[in-house]
Steps between C-alpha positions, in 0.01 A plus 500: 500500500522778244606430139809714553604299803438174314717619210773612739490170692472252214618703203845500340498843340849642459661155525703330227466123480706239316348159431721225358336249270237766447412419141281197563293313758526602862756769428269681262214478752725634776605790279136578417403514867797718593417738214133508601615595850681802359859380459717572199580147383795353313479139385816304432558183302704344222271561202447859389198421284320321784576786737373764260174311445451460875581865570224606262254295707623607840484879485577790270814585694637149550867478402711199404854382564662206325679289759621141520490435872748214465766724345642614833787719369262735316237543771685791662509696175135423423394619846707816457348564159148460644582747779641750249193481276219470753645594837587271789281202574267524802329163450663184368305183431725201424260293293708356214490122508515173315468133579614159382299183546727198512547191719762563768705192412534620140602854595840658543631823649465680168125437519493636853707806407269577208220573749703628796682757286172674417310480827783554746836612355359748252242636744765543769739684268234743378374553855854573620542786254153640565562495876842664461337790316222527759760518778724746316211736435345432842169404341252262661395207287291186470635180351286195432603153388259260334523170685259209451267270685741231377746620765249379760349179362755356257413354160670218310738551207546875549775479761696795358192720520411376849850557634526842335170624639588367845827694476302813415320474833840502669605800295194690624581420862867593470465823306201620700701471820798681353337800337178578688670746735624689194155541353487210256229241550538154344207260464379220277184372334452128454241424230304179497339363184422802285307496173779599262609379159776306673249320724274415207791365302617287792155348561351492150312175440590366845159501666607286801779747577267797463254339741774409746608864506148630557441242772809632680368859503235566768358785291455251212624736232821625344639840580512783248828670401374827647472332842879493502522850355284657770696320772820655363334841475389478861842395627653792311257755641503711818222275630765228544760726662532268803511177301852371454659159455172328412413264217127522437335191355242591237367153427137467606622296797666236282818472705314441825167358385378143504 
């Protein structure tokens, strides 16, 4: 295969990508991989200083957009502002997320909403406006949602996160069926245990937990943030033009291993 054909098949040149939660962790890695594949990348998040620092790492042309994904009434205007400044979005990666670790019996609906509002409600509202613009302008597009291995195996005391990520898998199925015939593909990526600052903070000093996690992964190692980034880049590329409605586990086999 010639280099030109490889670039045409796997490259994202001429595409504009928006990554939510792009200032840190997996979001920053996703943005880096999309930029390396040739896309013009915009990272969105709540903190302008964090976004600016991340943009400097990602690529020279990486842009930023301050957005609180839980502030539903302003999402339409933020999306419109992004389109005015950078052109319509071709690739959307719904990555913004949070979690809350708390025993179920001590939790209330406010705890649940705190997580669900970010992963599901906010992502759906942004996606709705991006899709409306794609349809209006008759532009094809690729939309990815970041799910989680937790949607497949379940983990204690993170019920809001587990339920939210399971809902995301349903979102992928529903939207992919509705919009594929109009040129918009919808897929998901479900990370396993990835070596991020969040993972290190959650397992710091807990050697038994660290070992339990590694024992669950047949590959016997954690994933790297770029493993998720390259999966998103692939799903957004022409190479994945016949992939729709799928949630790809990127977990070293952790969800199905013994």
